[in-house]
C-alpha positions in Angstrom: 154.0 162.4 150.5 152.6 158.9 150.2 152.9 156.6 147.3 152.4 157.7 143.7 148.7 157.9 142.6 147.4 157.6 146.2 146.4 161.3 146.4 144.0 160.6 143.5 142.8 157.2 144.7 141.2 158.0 148.1 139.4 161.2 147.1 137.8 159.1 144.3 136.5 156.7 146.9 135.2 159.6 148.9 133.4 160.8 145.8 132.0 157.3 145.3 130.5 157.5 148.8 129.1 161.0 148.1 127.5 159.8 144.8 125.1 157.6 146.8 124.7 160.0 149.7 123.6 162.7 147.3 120.5 160.8 146.2 119.6 159.7 149.8 120.5 156.1 149.3 122.8 153.8 151.3 125.9 152.7 149.5 125.8 149.0 150.3 129.1 148.4 148.6 131.2 147.9 151.8 133.9 150.4 150.8 137.3 149.9 152.5 138.0 152.1 155.6 140.3 152.2 158.6 138.7 151.6 162.0 140.5 152.9 165.1 140.1 150.5 168.1 141.5 151.0 171.6 140.7 151.2 175.2 139.6 154.4 177.0 142.4 156.9 177.4 144.7 154.9 175.1 145.4 158.0 173.0 143.0 157.3 170.1 141.7 160.9 170.1 145.2 162.3 170.2 146.3 160.2 167.3 143.4 161.5 165.2 144.0 165.1 166.2 147.6 164.8 165.3 146.5 163.6 161.8 144.3 166.7 161.4 146.6 169.1 163.2 143.7 170.6 165.2 141.9 170.1 168.5 138.4 169.1 167.5 137.4 166.0 169.4 135.4 166.1 172.7 137.5 165.6 175.8 136.5 164.4 179.3 136.5 161.6 181.8 134.9 158.2 181.1 133.4 157.3 177.8 133.3 160.4 175.5 133.1 158.8 172.0 129.7 157.3 172.1 128.9 157.2 168.3 131.2 156.1 165.5 132.9 159.0 163.9 133.7 158.6 160.2 136.5 161.0 159.6 137.5 161.8 156.0 140.8 163.7 155.8 141.2 165.5 152.5 144.3 167.5 151.4 143.2 171.0 150.4 144.6 174.5 150.2 142.0 175.8 152.7 141.2 174.5 156.1 137.6 173.8 157.2 135.3 171.0 158.3 131.9 169.8 157.1 129.3 167.5 158.6 127.1 165.3 156.3 124.1 166.2 158.5 124.8 169.9 158.0 125.0 170.1 154.3 126.5 173.3 152.9 127.7 174.6 156.3 131.5 175.0 156.7 133.1 175.0 160.1 136.3 177.1 160.3 136.5 177.1 164.1 137.4 173.6 165.3 135.9 174.4 168.7 132.6 174.6 166.9 133.3 171.2 165.4 133.8 169.8 168.9 130.5 171.3 170.1 128.7 170.0 167.0 130.0 166.5 167.7 128.8 166.7 171.3 125.4 168.0 170.2 124.9 165.4 167.5 125.9 162.6 169.8 123.5 163.8 172.5 120.7 164.2 169.9 120.8 160.4 169.2 122.1 158.8 172.4 120.9 161.3 175.0 122.9 162.4 178.0 123.0 159.1 179.9 126.3 158.0 178.4 124.5 155.5 176.2 126.0 154.6 172.8 124.7 154.2 169.2 126.0 152.6 166.0 124.7 155.4 163.8 127.8 157.2 162.6 128.7 160.9 162.5 130.2 161.8 159.1 132.9 164.5 159.4 135.1 165.7 156.5 138.2 167.8 157.3 139.9 169.8 154.6 143.4 170.9 155.4 146.8 171.4 153.7 148.4 169.6 156.6 146.8 166.2 156.2 147.0 163.2 153.8 143.9 161.6 152.3 142.6 159.2 154.9 139.3 157.8 155.8 139.1 156.6 159.4 136.4 155.4 161.8 136.9 156.4 165.5 135.0 153.9 167.7 134.1 154.2 171.3 136.8 153.1 173.8 136.7 149.7 175.2 135.5 149.7 178.9 134.7 147.1 181.4 133.0 148.7 184.4 130.0 151.1 184.0 130.4 154.5 185.6 127.7 156.9 186.7 124.6 156.6 184.5 126.1 154.1 182.1 124.0 151.0 181.5 125.2 147.7 183.2 125.9 146.1 179.8 127.9 149.0 178.4 130.9 146.7 177.9 128.9 144.3 175.6 127.2 147.2 173.8 130.6 148.7 172.9 132.1 145.3 171.9 129.1 144.5 169.7 129.4 147.9 167.9 133.1 147.6 167.4 132.6 144.1 166.0 130.0 145.4 163.7 132.6 147.6 162.0 135.8 145.5 162.2 134.3 142.2 161.2 134.0 143.4 157.6 136.6 141.7 155.5 137.7 145.0 153.8 138.1 147.0 157.0 141.6 147.8 158.1 142.0 147.7 161.9 144.2 150.3 163.7 144.8 148.7 167.2 145.9 151.4 169.6 147.6 150.3 172.8 149.4 152.6 175.3 153.1 151.7 176.0 152.7 151.8 179.7 150.2 148.9 179.6 151.1 145.3 179.3 150.7 144.5 175.6 149.6 141.0 176.3 146.5 142.5 178.0 145.5 144.7 175.0 141.8 144.4 174.3 142.3 146.0 170.9 144.7 143.3 169.8 142.4 140.6 171.2 139.4 141.9 169.2 141.5 142.3 166.1 142.7 138.8 166.4 139.1 137.5 166.8 138.1 138.9 163.4 141.5 138.8 161.6 143.4 135.7 162.8 145.9 135.9 160.0 146.8 139.5 160.6 146.1 140.6 157.0 144.4 143.9 158.0 145.7 144.7 161.5 148.2 147.5 162.3 149.5 148.0 165.8 150.0 151.5 167.2 151.9 152.1 170.5 151.2 155.4 172.2 152.5 157.2 175.3 156.1 156.1 174.8 157.3 159.2 176.6 155.4 158.1 179.8 157.2 154.9 180.4 159.3 154.4 183.5 162.9 155.5 183.2 165.1 152.6 182.0 162.2 150.8 180.2 161.3 150.7 176.6 159.2 148.8 174.0 162.0 148.4 171.5 161.3 144.6 171.2 157.7 145.3 170.5 158.3 148.0 167.9 160.9 145.8 166.2 158.1 143.2 166.0 160.1 140.7 167.9 158.3 140.2 171.2 154.6 140.0 170.2 154.8 140.0 166.4 152.1 141.2 164.0 152.1 140.6 160.3 152.0 144.4 159.6 154.0 145.3 162.6 153.8 148.3 165.0 154.3 152.0 164.8 155.2 154.1 167.8 153.8 157.7 168.4 154.1 160.3 171.1 151.0 162.4 171.7 150.5 165.6 173.7 150.1 165.1 177.5 147.1 166.3 179.3 149.2 169.2 180.6 150.1 170.1 177.0 146.4 169.9 176.0 145.3 172.2 178.8 148.2 174.5 178.0 147.0 174.8 174.4 150.2 173.4 173.0 150.3 173.7 169.3 150.1 170.3 167.4 152.8 171.2 165.0 155.1 171.8 168.0 154.0 168.5 169.4 154.9 166.8 166.1 158.3 168.4 166.2 158.8 167.3 169.8 157.8 163.8 168.8 160.4 163.9 166.0 163.1 165.0 168.5 162.0 162.3 170.9 162.6 159.5 168.5 165.9 161.0 167.1 167.3 161.4 170.6 166.1 158.2 172.4 168.8 155.6 172.4 166.4 152.7 172.0 164.4 154.2 169.1 166.7 156.5 167.2 167.9 153.8 164.8 164.2 153.4 163.7 163.2 157.1 164.0 162.4 157.3 160.3 159.8 154.5 160.7 158.2 156.0 163.8 155.9 158.9 164.6 152.6 160.3 163.4 153.7 161.4 159.9 155.0 157.9 159.2 151.8 156.3 160.5 149.9 158.6 158.2 151.9 157.4 155.2 151.7 153.8 156.2 147.9 153.9 156.7 147.6 155.6 153.3 149.6 152.9 151.7 147.7 150.1 153.3 144.3 151.7 152.4 145.5 152.2 148.9 146.4 148.5 148.6 143.1 147.5 150.1 141.1 149.7 147.8 142.9 148.4 144.7 142.1 144.8 145.8 138.4 145.7 146.2 137.9 147.6 143.0 137.2 144.6 140.6 134.4 143.3 142.7 133.1 146.8 143.3 133.1 147.5 139.5 131.3 144.3 138.6 128.6 144.9 141.3 128.1 148.5 140.0 127.9 147.3 136.4 125.3 144.7 137.4 123.1 147.3 139.1 123.6 149.7 136.1 122.5 147.1 133.6 119.4 146.4 135.5 118.4 150.1 135.3 119.6 150.9 131.8 116.4 150.1 129.9 114.1 151.9 132.4 116.3 154.9 132.6 116.5 155.2 128.8 112.7 155.3 128.7 112.5 158.0 131.3 115.2 160.1 129.5 113.0 160.2 126.4 110.3 162.1 128.4 110.9 165.5 129.8 107.8 166.6 131.7 108.4 170.3 130.9 109.2 169.9 127.2 106.1 169.9 124.9 108.0 168.5 122.0 109.3 165.6 124.1 105.8 164.9 125.3 104.5 164.7 121.8 107.3 162.4 120.7 106.8 160.2 123.8 103.0 160.1 123.1 103.6 158.9 119.6 106.1 156.3 120.7 103.8 155.0 123.4 100.9 154.6 121.1 103.1 152.9 118.5 104.4 150.4 121.1 100.8 149.9 122.3 99.8 149.0 118.7 102.7 146.6 118.2 102.1 145.0 121.5 98.4 144.4 120.7 99.3 143.0 117.3 101.9 140.6 118.8 99.4 139.4 121.4 96.8 138.7 118.7 98.9 137.5 115.8 101.6 135.8 117.9 105.3 136.6 117.8 108.6 134.8 118.2 110.1 137.3 120.8 109.0 137.5 124.4 106.8 134.4 124.3 104.6 134.0 127.4 105.2 130.6 128.9 102.8 131.0 131.8 99.4 131.5 130.2 97.8 131.8 126.8 97.9 135.2 125.1 94.9 136.8 123.5 95.3 135.3 120.1 95.7 131.8 121.4 92.6 132.2 123.6 90.6 133.4 120.6 91.8 130.5 118.6 90.5 128.2 121.3 87.2 129.9 121.2 86.9 129.5 117.4 87.9 125.8 117.3 87.0 124.4 120.7 84.5 126.5 122.7 82.2 127.4 119.7 81.9 123.8 118.4 81.2 122.7 122.0 78.4 125.3 122.3 76.9 124.0 119.1 76.9 120.5 120.4 75.4 121.6 123.8 72.3 122.9 122.0 71.8 119.7 120.0 68.2 118.6 119.8 66.6 116.0 122.0 65.9 112.8 120.0 62.3 112.1 121.3 61.4 115.7 121.1 62.6 116.0 117.6 60.7 112.9 116.4 57.5 114.2 118.0 58.0 117.6 116.3 58.6 115.9 112.9 55.4 113.7 113.3 53.3 116.8 114.2 54.7 118.7 111.3 53.9 115.8 108.9 50.3 115.4 110.2 49.7 119.2 110.2 50.9 119.4 106.6 48.6 116.5 105.5 45.7 118.0 107.3 42.5 116.1 106.9 44.0 113.9 104.3 46.2 110.9 104.7 49.5 111.5 103.0 51.1 108.9 100.7 54.5 110.6 100.4 56.9 112.2 102.8 56.3 116.0 102.6 59.4 118.2 102.1 57.7 121.1 103.8 58.0 119.2 107.1 61.7 118.9 106.4 62.1 122.6 105.8 60.1 123.6 108.9 62.2 121.4 111.2 65.5 122.6 109.6 64.5 126.3 109.9 63.6 125.8 113.5 67.0 124.2 114.2 68.8 127.0 112.3 67.1 129.6 114.5 68.5 127.9 117.6 72.0 128.6 116.3 71.6 132.3 117.1 72.5 131.7 120.8 75.8 129.9 120.3 76.9 132.3 117.5 76.2 135.4 119.5 77.9 133.9 122.5 81.0 133.2 120.4 81.0 136.9 119.4 80.7 137.9 123.1 83.6 135.7 124.2 85.9 137.1 121.4 84.9 140.7 122.3 85.6 140.1 126.0 89.0 138.6 125.2 89.9 141.5 123.0 89.0 143.9 125.8 91.1 141.9 128.2 94.0 142.1 125.7 93.6 145.9 125.4 93.7 146.2 129.2 96.9 144.1 129.3 98.6 146.2 126.7 97.6 149.5 128.4 99.0 148.3 131.7 102.4 149.5 130.3 100.9 153.0 130.2 100.3 153.1 133.9 102.9 155.8 134.3 100.4 158.2 132.6 96.9 157.5 134.1 95.0 159.9 131.8 96.6 158.5 128.7 95.8 154.9 129.8 92.2 155.8 130.7 91.6 157.6 127.4 93.3 154.9 125.3 91.1 152.2 126.9 88.0 154.2 126.4 88.6 154.9 122.8 89.6 151.4 121.8 86.9 149.7 123.9 84.3 152.0 122.4 85.5 151.1 118.9 85.4 147.3 119.8 81.8 147.7 121.0 80.9 149.4 117.7 82.4 146.5 115.8 80.7 144.1 118.1 77.3 145.3 117.0 78.2 145.1 113.4 79.6 141.6 113.8 76.4 140.4 115.5 74.3 142.0 112.8 76.4 140.2 110.2 76.1 136.9 112.1 72.3 137.3 112.3 72.3 138.2 108.6 74.2 135.0 107.8 71.6 132.9 109.7 68.8 134.8 107.9 70.5 133.9 104.6 70.6 130.2 105.7 66.9 130.5 106.5 66.0 132.2 103.2 66.8 129.2 101.0 67.2 125.5 101.9 69.5 124.1 99.3 68.6 120.4 99.0 70.9 120.2 95.9 74.0 120.6 98.0 76.6 118.1 97.1 77.0 116.9 100.7 73.2 116.5 101.2 72.1 112.9 101.2 68.8 113.5 99.6 65.7 111.3 99.8 67.2 108.5 97.9 70.4 108.0 99.8 69.5 108.5 103.4 72.4 107.4 105.6 74.7 108.9 108.2 78.4 109.3 107.5 80.6 108.4 110.5 82.9 111.1 111.8 86.6 110.4 111.3 89.5 112.0 113.1 93.2 111.9 112.5 95.2 110.2 115.3 96.9 113.3 116.5 97.2 114.8 120.0 94.2 117.0 120.6 94.9 118.1 124.2 97.4 117.7 127.0 97.1 118.9 130.6 96.7 118.2 134.3 93.5 116.7 135.7 92.6 115.3 139.1 91.1 111.8 139.3 88.6 111.8 142.2 87.1 108.4 142.3 90.2 106.2 141.5 93.3 105.9 143.6 95.8 104.4 141.3 98.4 105.1 143.9 97.5 104.9 147.6 96.5 108.2 149.0 93.1 109.4 147.6 92.6 111.9 144.8 95.7 112.4 142.7 96.7 114.8 139.9 97.8 113.2 136.6 99.1 114.3 133.3 96.4 113.5 130.6 96.9 113.1 126.9 93.9 113.1 124.6 94.1 111.8 121.0 91.5 111.0 118.5 91.6 107.4 119.5 92.4 107.2 123.2 92.7 108.9 126.6 95.9 108.2 128.5 97.4 109.4 131.7 100.4 109.0 134.0 101.6 110.6 137.3 105.2 111.6 136.4 108.0 110.8 134.0 108.9 107.6 135.8 105.4 106.2 135.0 105.4 107.4 131.4 106.2 103.9 130.1 103.5 102.3 132.2 100.8 104.9 131.5 97.1 104.1 131.8 95.1 104.2 128.6 91.5 103.6 127.6 89.8 103.7 124.1 87.2 106.3 123.3 84.7 103.9 121.8 81.1 104.4 123.2 82.3 107.0 125.7 80.3 110.0 126.7 80.7 112.9 129.1 78.3 113.9 131.9 78.4 116.7 134.5 78.9 115.9 138.2 77.5 118.1 140.9 80.2 119.8 142.9 80.5 118.8 146.5 79.6 121.1 149.4 83.2 121.5 150.6 84.9 121.0 147.2 86.4 123.9 145.2 86.9 121.6 142.1 84.7 121.4 139.1 84.0 117.8 138.3 82.9 115.9 135.1 82.7 112.2 134.4 83.4 109.9 131.5 81.2 106.8 131.2 80.4 104.0 128.7 77.0 104.1 127.0 76.9 100.2 126.9 77.1 100.0 130.7 80.6 98.6 130.6 83.4 99.4 132.9 85.5 102.4 131.7 88.6 101.4 133.6 89.2 98.2 135.5 86.3 97.8 138.0 85.1 101.4 137.7 81.9 102.2 135.8 83.0 105.9 135.3 86.0 108.1 135.6 85.6 111.3 137.6 87.9 114.1 136.5 88.2 117.5 138.2 89.5 121.0 137.2 90.2 124.2 139.1 87.8 126.4 137.0 84.6 125.9 134.9 86.5 127.3 131.9 88.9 124.5 132.1 86.0 122.0 132.3 84.4 123.5 129.2 87.7 123.5 127.4 88.3 119.8 128.2 84.7 119.0 127.0 85.4 120.8 123.8 88.5 118.8 123.3 86.7 115.6 124.0 84.1 116.6 121.5 86.7 117.0 118.8 87.8 113.5 119.6 84.2 112.2 119.3 83.2 112.0 122.9 79.9 113.8 123.1 78.0 115.0 126.2 75.2 112.9 127.6 71.7 113.9 126.4 69.4 114.5 129.3 65.8 113.3 129.1 63.0 115.7 130.1 61.0 114.5 133.0 57.4 115.4 133.7 54.6 116.2 131.2 56.6 116.2 128.1 58.1 112.8 128.9 54.7 111.4 129.7 53.4 112.6 126.3 56.4 111.1 124.5 55.8 107.8 126.2 52.0 107.8 125.3 52.7 109.0 121.8 52.5 106.2 119.2 52.9 106.2 115.4 51.7 103.9 112.6 54.4 102.2 110.6 54.0 104.5 107.5 54.3 107.6 109.7 57.3 106.2 111.5 59.1 105.6 108.2 58.4 109.2 107.2 59.6 110.5 110.5 62.8 108.5 110.2 63.4 109.7 106.7 63.0 113.4 107.6 65.0 112.8 110.8 68.0 111.6 108.7 67.5 114.4 106.2 67.5 117.0 109.0 70.7 115.5 110.4 72.4 115.6 107.0 71.4 119.1 106.2 72.2 120.5 109.7 75.7 118.9 109.4 76.1 121.1 106.3 74.9 124.2 108.2 77.1 123.4 111.2 80.1 123.0 108.9 79.3 126.3 107.1 78.7 128.2 110.4 81.8 126.8 112.0 83.8 128.0 109.0 82.1 131.3 108.6 82.0 132.6 112.2 85.8 132.9 112.6 86.1 134.6 109.2 83.3 137.1 110.0 84.7 138.0 113.5 88.3 138.3 112.1 87.2 140.6 109.3 84.7 142.8 111.1 86.3 143.0 114.5 89.9 141.8 115.0 91.5 143.0 111.8 89.4 146.2 111.9 90.5 146.9 115.5 94.2 146.4 114.6 93.9 148.8 111.7 92.1 151.3 113.9 94.8 151.3 116.5 97.5 151.8 113.9 95.8 154.5 111.9 93.1 156.2 113.9 93.9 155.9 117.6 96.5 158.7 117.7 94.3 161.1 115.8 91.4 160.5 118.2 93.6 161.0 121.2 94.7 164.4 119.8 91.1 165.4 119.2 89.9 164.2 122.6 91.3 167.2 124.5 94.6 168.7 125.7 97.2 166.3 124.3 99.8 167.6 126.8 97.6 166.7 129.8 97.5 163.1 128.6 101.2 162.9 129.3 100.9 164.1 132.9 102.7 161.6 135.2 101.2 160.1 138.3 102.9 161.3 141.5 104.2 157.8 142.1 105.7 157.6 138.6 107.3 161.0 138.9 108.9 159.9 142.1 110.0 156.6 140.5 111.4 158.4 137.5 113.5 160.8 139.7 114.7 157.9 141.7 115.7 155.7 138.7 117.4 158.6 136.9 119.2 159.7 140.1 120.4 156.1 140.8 121.4 155.6 137.2 123.4 158.8 137.1 125.0 157.9 140.5 126.0 154.5 139.2 127.5 155.9 136.0 129.4 158.5 138.0 130.7 155.8 140.3 131.9 153.7 137.4 133.5 156.7 135.9 135.2 157.4 139.2 136.6 153.8 139.3 137.7 154.2 135.7 139.6 157.4 136.6 141.7 155.5 139.2 145.1 155.0 137.7 146.0 151.4 137.0 149.6 152.3 137.6 149.0 152.9 141.3 151.8 151.3 143.3 150.8 148.8 145.9 153.0 147.2 148.5 153.0 143.4 148.9 151.6 141.9 152.1 154.4 141.0 154.6 155.0 137.3 155.2 153.2 135.6 158.0 154.6 135.7 161.6 154.3 133.5 164.6 151.3 135.1 166.3 150.3 132.2 168.4 150.8 134.4 171.5 147.4 136.0 170.7 145.5 132.8 171.3 147.8 130.9 173.7 146.7 130.1 177.2 149.6 131.9 178.9 150.7 135.2 177.2 154.4 136.3 177.5 155.2 139.2 179.7 157.2 142.2 178.4 160.9 141.5 178.9 163.3 143.9 180.8 165.4 146.3 178.8 168.4 144.0 178.7 166.5 141.1 177.4 167.5 139.6 174.0 165.6 137.2 171.9 167.3 133.9 171.1 168.4 133.8 167.4 167.1 130.3 166.8 163.5 131.6 166.6 163.8 135.0 164.8 160.6 136.8 163.8 160.4 138.9 160.7 160.9 142.7 161.2 158.0 145.1 161.0 157.1 146.1 157.4 158.9 149.3 156.8 158.9 151.7 153.9 162.2 152.6 152.2 163.3 156.1 153.2 165.6 158.7 151.8 168.2 160.0 154.3 168.8 163.2 152.4 165.1 164.3 152.5 164.4 167.1 154.9 161.6 166.7 157.5 159.4 163.7 157.1 160.8 161.0 154.9 158.7 160.1 151.8 157.6 156.6 150.9 159.2 154.9 147.9 156.9 153.5 145.2 159.3 150.8 144.2 157.8 147.4 144.7 160.3 145.5 142.6 161.5 142.6 144.7 163.9 141.2 142.2 166.8 143.4 143.4 166.5 142.6 147.1 169.3 140.1 147.0 171.8 142.6 145.6 171.2 145.2 148.2 173.8 145.5 151.0 172.7 144.1 154.3 171.2 146.5 156.8 172.9 147.2 160.1 171.2 145.1 162.8 168.5 147.0 164.7 170.4 146.8 167.9 173.3 148.8 166.5 172.8 152.6 166.2 173.3 154.1 162.8 
């Protein structure tokens, strides 16, 4: 029965639904189904029972179907039923199926005749059915009865619309023959959601209950109220037959005899009846599924690709296999080492475009923050001169010196070198903290294994702290070496005979770019604005956006210095200012330019960049006693010349020390800390993890991760199975082309036509196309099979059919 390949197609779609139901997830792929829509007592339940061949649906007066019933009919050698909410339980007695439907309906909706959109999933296996998936919806009613809520009509309509408004849902509109077709609520709802009639099939029931002398031949021939897919007539059991337990097979035979013997329907008997409706629905569902498969496949492939990498990682770890645990541990530590190395050394793949990585931040510490810390501790000019004069006087003692003593020079230089300990140790601390932060970022990928992450952080951090102490010892040793011998023969030292100060020179390259807020200048009306700043060795320029790039604002760096501005009470910004040392306006009429950043680190970073460009911080004067002493201190001309000489010598020698320290500090930290930590991670970390305790306990998953792993692997397997199911669908499945459009304006016209009397004939000047019928074989016994031939090229060579009005 049915078209070729269909018996394989629909079971595969049912397996696709089960693939998602098995892992407790909703298959949000909107699979094609057939929804049965009709009014109360229109014969919906009888049509479904005829499909199954058994009595299994609840019966009664009023609204009985109060929840959608998703009915999957599956052709099988045995006969039984299964509910999705009763997994593993088979129902062989269909009276029990009826009772289970009632119980499950009352469990959700109660006993007050209320309704619910939560479906009941029923699967019926039988050798007497074709493979169909249908949704039986509550019957359309208008007046509440008994305990039904006042808005029962709107509740039912909303629920029906919820199912039939889907574009890939076929609508089976059931209407009794003894009801005026123009008043069919089922056809009206179908028209609302399917105005072109692409997915609506009309079913006419109760043909045997019409008044004698009347028929619906014009309707079944799709001439009176045409539908694109036409109508199919069926004859169900009467209430007397149901109460008398009339066998359904006998009812189907009686239906067949009715159409064969009725003078109005016998010429179309092969295209009427429940068996033909089954085949027609199967064919339409097959066509619909074939149309849906491409989008379904692409959506599944997209979901599968998004899970492939994560699922592959989980597959490499079997929680119960020690060998797999060992291999996974080695791989995780190897990836951790590579990730740490990439973050420090930099890499071309997976470049972070949001923030600086560990290596870039350490580079900024070496070349911006550390030089800035050196400048911050620069000596106060008055204080230095006073110290030099005291040193000269104390060296001369009771005598008056004729020459400038070099011991005063050495004493002042050593005192300045000792002050370098603070910035050098702070540089080590900043690098160490950045390394620890980098380790924590890398171990975040080990969050699936809490013990392994904790132990890895502990071991690596402990090693970093050990190297920190060694690095600090080496830094202090370097300063001690500087103190041990003052090399006045250094080639860069100016000496006593060529005392002068070389000006700093910078190449005109871009030193820093970034966003800053200008607080005190409103270049564009509206208060403080954020601008894009560009700092070079010669100037500071800024503009608001790309449109103002050509007319950007610029000021030279000559005689500029930086000072801190106290943050306002209500302000969250950190502010600093640029001013001119010669009391000139910095920009237009403004004596200073106030710039603001979000964090203090950004302020320090900008100050360090300005320092590289030659813009130094303002030197604050000391108030109070020291200041008073400096003002009251006086020197004779000879002492003043000696102080000036030693002052220049100290400046020259300290510039050599600064240059040496700035070059030596990054090398020392790189050798003793960073390179050593990288080597430790690659060569020693795994061994220490093994020696720290039970290596298998390190690979214990967190409960959340175990749940996530099962969910990902289950979903991944379900998606692969679903794609395999789609692949299994034969590409040679025959589909039937959609019938041509019909004049269905009667569904939305103001005045609907009434059914004509039996002798009525439609004028030939407005013929409507006949209902889509499947080719039949007259020599086949029983129910006629459906032909698979869809070739339309031979239609013109076929002999003309006998008109429907003439019996065969």
